[in-house]
N, C-alpha and C positions, 0 to 999 in steps of 0.2 A: 504493500500500500504506500502511495506517495505521501511524503511529509509536507505539510504546509509550513513554509518558512515565513518569518515576519521580520520586518525592519522598521524601527522607529528612531527618528533623529529629532532632537529638540534643542532649542536655545543655542544653536551653533553660531559662533561669532568668530571673526578673524579680522585682524587689523594689521596694516603695514604702514610704517612711517606716519603714525597717527591718523591714517585714513581707514575708515571702516569699509572693508571689502565685502564682508558678509555679516548680517545682523539678524539675530534671533531666527535663524533658519529652522523651519520645521518641515518634515516630510514623513510619510508613513506608507508602507507597502506590504503586500503579501504575495506569495507565490502566484504567478499568473499575471502580475502587474507589469506593464511596460510603461515606465514613466519617462516622458520627454521633457527635458529642461531646456527652455528657450530663453533667448536674451541676446542683446547686441554683443559684438566682440568686446572683450575687456570687462565684462560685467562680473566675472568670477565663476563662470560655469566649470571651467577646467580646474580651477582652484578648489571648488567644492568637491569635485571627484577625487582630487589628490588628498584632500582631508579625509574623506570617507575611506580611502585606501590606506591611509596612514603615512603618506609621504610628507605631508605638511602638518605641523602641529597648530591647531587653532587656539584662540584665546580660551574658548570653552566649547565643550560639546557633551551632550548626553546622547548616547547611542545604545540602543537595546536591540539585540538580534536573537530571535527565537527565545524571547523572555529572559535573556541574560544580558545584564548591563556590562558593556565592554569598557574597561577603564585603562587598559594598556593597548596603545595603538599597534604594538607589534602582534597582537592577537587578531587584528582585523583581517589579515590575509588568510586566516583559517576559513573565513566566511565569504570574503569578497575577492573577486578577480577584477582586473582592470586593463582595458585597452586604451593606451594613451594615443595622442596624435603622432608622436615620434615613432620611428622605426626601431624596434628593440631586438629583432632577430640577428644573431651573428651572421656575418657575410658568407661564411663557408657552408651554411646549411642549404640543403636542397628541399624542394617542395615536399618530397616524400618523407623527409625527416620530421615534419611538423603537422602534416594533415593526412588523413586516410583518403585513398582514391575514391572511396564510396561517398565521402563528403562533397566531392567536387565533380562527380561523374556527369552531371548535367550542365557543366560549365566549360568554357574554353580552356580551362586548366587541365582537363582530363589527360591530355597528351604531353603534359609538361612536368611529370613527376620527377624527372631527373634534372630539371632546371634549377640552377642556384637562385636563391631568393633575391640576391642583389642584382640579378639580370632581369628581374621584373620591374615594371614601372612603380613609382611610389604609391600610386593608387591601388595597383594590384597587390603590393605588399601589405597595404593597410587592410585590404579585403581578406587576405590570408590570415593576418594577425587577428582580425575580428573573429573569424571562424575558429582559430586556435583558442582564443580566450573563451569563447562560448562553449567550447568542449571541456574546459577545466571543471573540476568537481565542485568548486565553491557554489553555494546556492544563490549568491547575489553577484550580478555582473554589471560592471560599469563600462560603458562604451563612449569614448570621446570622438565625435565626428566619424562614425563608422562608414557613412555613405560618401564621404568627401573623395573626389578624384576617381571614382569608379563609374563604369559605363551604366547606362539605364538598365541593361539586361542583368548585370551583376547586382545592381541595386534592388531589382525585383526579387532576384534569387535570395539575396541577403535578408530582405524583409521577411520572406517566408521562413527562413532559418530562425530568425529572431523570434517570430511568433511560435514556432515549434518548440524552441528551447524554453520559452517563457512558461510552458506548461509545467515545468519543473523548477523554474528559477524566478527570482525577482530581477528585472532588468531596468537599469537607469541609463538613458543615453541623451547626448546632446548632439544636435545636428541642425544645420541651416536649411536643409532640403525639406521644406515643409510638405511638399507634395507627397513624398514617400513616407515621412515619419508620421504624418497625420493618418495614414492608412493602418498603422499598427499600434498607435498609442491607446492605452487604456485610460491614461490621465496625462494632461499637459500642465506643466508648471512654468511660470515665467519669472525670471530673475531680473530684478531692476532695482537700482540703488541699494544693493545688498540684501534685498528682501525677496524671498521666494513665495510666490502666490499661485494658487490654482487658477487656471484660465477657464472661463466658460466656453461652451462650444461655439458661440457666435463671435468670439474675439479673433 
């Protein structure tokens, strides 16, 4: 039987050089949720994800995962996986080293299993990284700009994968491609002036 995972974040705040980047951020999710975080460039979306993953230490955060309060940020990667915007795969790896042929058999990558990852375009590498992170065992998955730089066909494919993986995970993502993310979002949040608010369907 599948386990229902829960995530609750409250009172998250983060300041840099006396400038409040994030203020009293609250969000909650359960397995099956695909939360889209929208906002202009520089509003703190990536920073929020790095805090949730434990890369950045906030001024304050209350985070509860599966009814357990997490007080040590080093414990977050037990529950949370993260796909950043930067490329993190070592250059010597080949496609077959990081992804199963079954995962990409319906894509243009099916004949490239022996191709080195650094021979792919940056968008293609981001696509493969997203698939890799979605396959990790952690029940909460953070995806920073997963649709950026990839073709419309791969965007459609990735959207379906995200929906499928969300049956067993909580997924938070940020992306500027509204046309594609709006088709998979269960909830849309908007980050503005450091505050995260839920958007209504007509916004």
